N, C-alpha and C positions, 0 to 999 in steps of 0.2 A: 505493499500500499505506499504510495509517496506521502510524504511528509512536507508540509508547505511549512516556510521559516514562520515561526510563531509573530513577531513583531509585526511583521506584514499583514496578517492575517486577522489578528482580533481585532483590532479597533481604528478605524480611518482618522481617529482622533491622534492617535499614537503614530500615524505617518506622519502625520501635517506635523507634529514636535520635531520628530527625527531628521526630518527636510530640513526645516528651519535651524536647530541645532548644527546640522553639517555647515549650511550657509554660513553662519554667522563664525564656525571655526575656522573654515577659509576665510574669510574676510578679515580675521583676527589674524590668520599666517600672512596674509596679504600685508595687510596693515603695517605687522611686525617687524616684512621684510623691505618695504617702504623707507619705514622710520631708521631701520638700520644703515638701509642705502643713503640715508639723507644725514644721518650722521657722520656716517664715514665721509662724503663728500663736506658737510661742515668742516670737519677734520682736517681736509684736506685742503679747504679754502683755507682754514685758518694756520696750518703750515706755510702757504705758498704765500700768503702776508708780509713771511718772516716776523724781525721784533717791531714791536710800536716805535718810530723813533721818537715822537712827540712824550710818551710816556717815559721813555728813556731819558729825555732831555729837562720834563719839568718834575722829576722826582725830586723831593727837598730832604729826604731823609739821611740824618747823618749817623748811621751804626758803627759802631766800635768796630774796626777791620784789624785783623792781627791773619801771621802766617797758618794756612790751612781754609782760610774763607776763599768765597768763590762763589761769582755772580754779578748782576748787574754792578751792586753799588761797587766791588771790586774796580771793575771796569770802568766806573764813572772816576773813581780815584784817579786810575792808571792815567787816565787821557788828561786830567787836571795837571800829573804831575808831569805826565810828557812836553804838554805846553808849557809847563813852568821850567822847562829844560832841566828836569831831574828825571830821564829815564827809566822806565822800567824795563828796555828792549823791547820786545815781544810783548803786543797790548792783547791780554788772551782772557783777563779774567779770573785772574789765578793768584792768590796773594803767597809769592813763592819768596824766595833770598833775595832776589833780586829788588824786589818792592818794598821790600823791611829796610835795606841798605837806604832805597829811594827816599822811604819816608824819613827815614832818620837824619840824611842831609838835610831835605827839604826842612825840615824840622828847623835844623841848627842855622842855615840861611836866614831862616823865618823869627829868630830869635824866640821859637817856641821850647817846653820839653821834650827834650830828645826821649821818645819810648819805643820807635820803630813800630809803632800801631797806629790807624786812622782816628784819633781823636777827636770832639768835637771840636778844638781850637784849630786842629788838624786840619778840616774839614771847611771852617770858617775862614781860615787863610787862601785855602784852594780854589773858593768860592767868589774870590775875587774877582775872578776871570769867569764873565758872567756870557761868553759865547757859547752858542749850542754844542755839545757832547759827541752826538752822532750828524752826521747830513749826507743826502742824498749825493750820489754821484752816478752821471751816466756812461756807461760803458762805451768809448769811442773804437772806430774801425782800425784806427791806430793802435787802442791797446792788443784787439784782438788780430792783426796781423803778428805781431812778435818781430823777427824768427821765435822759436822756440825750438829748443834741442836739448834731449838729456845730456846730463854732464859725466861722464866715463869715468870712473873709480881712477883708474889707471892715469900717472902722469904721461906713458908714452901715449896713448889715445886721445890723451887733453889737449898733447902739444899737435895734433893732426887739426884741431879745429882751427877755425879763422877767428872765433870769437866764443866767452865763455858764458852766453846769454841766458836769461830766465828760462827754466822748463817748462813752464807754463804761464796762461794768464794770472791765473790766480795765484802763482807765486809774486808775479810783476804786481800784481795789484794791492798782496799782501804788504811787501815792503814800501808802496808808496804811501800806505796808510798808516805804518809802523805797527802792524799786527801780524799773528798768525796765519797761517791759510787755515787751519782748524777752525779758529773763533770767527774769520770771516765769510765762512762756510755757517756758520750757527747764525751771524747775525742775518743773514740771507736765506735761510732755507725755502726752501723752495721757489726761488729766484735763481733764472738761469744768465750766468754772465754771458750776454752775448751784445754786440753792437747796439746801441739803441736802448737798452735796461736798465734803470736805475737800480741800484744796491746802495745798502746802506752801510756807512763806514765810520769809522772814526775821524772825527775832524781835528786833526794834526798840523792844518795849517794856520797862515796869519798870525802866528806869535812873535812876539818883539824878539830880537837878539840880544843877550844881555851885551852892555857896552863897557863895562868895566872891567872886563879879562886883563890878566895881567901873568899869569902862569900857571900852570900844570902840576897838582899834585896827585901822585898814583897811591895807594893804600893798599899792598900787597893781599892782606888778611882781609881785607873785606871784600878784593877784586872791584873796586870802585876807582874810577877817573874822574878825580875835582879840577873843575878851574875854576883857580881863585882870583878876588881882585888885587888890587895893592896891598890892603889891608889883610891879605890871607881868609876872606871870609870866600865860602863857595857861591859861586854865580851859580854853575851848573854841575852836573854828575851825570854820569855815564857806567852801565856795568860795563867788564871787561873780564878776558879767558885770558891769562899768562900761561908761561913754560912751568912745568914743574920743578921742584926743588932736587930734584935728582938730576935730570938730564937737560935742561933750557932755564934755568931758574935765572929769573929778571933782577939784574943787579940792583943793588941797593945804592942810591945816590944821586948825585946831580948831574943829568944830560941837558940837553936844547935840541928844541927840534929845530934841522937842519934845512927842510925844504919840503916841497909840498908837491905831490904826483896826482892828479886826476884821470882816472880810468887808466889804472896802470897796466904795464905786461908783469908778468913775474917769471923769473927762473929758479926753476926748481934746481937745487945741486945739492945732491946727497951728502955730499963731504961737508956741507954746513948743518946737519938734521942728525942727530942722534939715533937717532928711531928709523930712518931711511934704511932700505930692505939693503942686502949687500950689492945686487944685481943694478940696482937702482942706477939712471943715466941721467947725465945732466941736460933738461931740454927747457927751451921755452914756451912760456902760457900765454897765449894770448888774452888782450886784454877783457872786460866784461864784469858786471855782478857777480857771476860765479866762478870770477875768477880767485884762488888762495886768498889774495892779498884785497880782493872786495873791488869796491869801487872808488877806492881814494885808497893814496898813502903818503904820511906823514914822517918823514926821516929824521930819525934822531942822530945825534953826535957821536953816538957808538955805533960800528961801524956794524951793517948787517940787519941792524934794528931797528923797527920802525912801529907806527901806530898806525893801524887800517883796518878795514872791512873785512866780511866773511860771507861766506855762501852757506854758511850756515847758523841764521842768527837765534835759534831755538838752544843753540850749546852755549851763546856768550852770559860769560855769568858761573856759567855749572860745567864746566868742562877744561880739561889744560889744551896747552899747545906745544906746538915746535918751536918755541919762541915766539918773542914780540908782544904787543899787545893789540888782542881781538877785539872790538865793536861790531854793533851790528851797523850794514853800510849806512841809513840813515844818520843814525848817531857820529858815525865818522866823518861823516859828510857836513854835519852841523859843528863838530870842533873844529873843521877845518876852516869855517866862519870866523872861527874865534881865536883859533892860535895861528900866530904867523911865526915865518921864521925869526929865531931866536927865543923864542918864549922857552923859559926856560921850566927843565922838567923834572919834580924832586919825587924820587921813589922813596918810600919809605914802607918799614914791615909792616 
């Protein structure tokens, strides 16, 4: 005997209720799917907008900042320090050793209590500069053209290149605006770096040059280069990398700036480098920002020694070198506007 499904035979009202329930369930599922897609699209739209420049610039909070902190407040302080000529190296939103050193230098220069932390009175002094901290930059065709080329690790391969250019447009723009590539991407999450597009960048231009520079002092233990006025007070400060004490120690004592070379070439002479491979050959490396001495060279009166830029700004202040004094390219270029031939360079422990 055939048996019918009981829910479809017993009562027409039951059938109608079941159909309505199924329709409502389908509608709920569809609505949930649409809502999920809407939320996903909204999240994508929010991400594509990148950082809110106005909110970043208008923030007036003055939190106590110290080593280990990170975020927008740290980045704001770094930009203000950079514009005051007390560079943290790369602007990256992270409070590390370079920033602590520069905060101390800035506090000393402004007759504030030297704590190495960004205190309320330090914020007040920094905010005497009221220009916007982030700005919009329109990427140009020239920015995109380059040329860009990967820098070989081997010196013999580098010697074959006609120029040691940037590896990417992101690297070129990060150096232009004194920031790390990672932080530039963070500021512009979802924004494409291409000609005609606007991107958010630190506003590092338009700062006035200190006019009372008289000499240079290098603190080896702190890895900081100070520019001093005639009264020996710091008017600018920059993080540096120096040779280690075992292989290439920076000699303590007095030297002087001998000459300045913009866009220098570099002679790789393994005889002058204790860490060079035994089979290394002497070669000449063409100029360019990724040249081993960067975009500028300030020669010192001690032979073969100089203050210069570097193709690796993230290492400045943190790593050891094969001799000489390394700075970021942008800091070396700023220093060159202050330090003239004859400037005394006093190296202290």
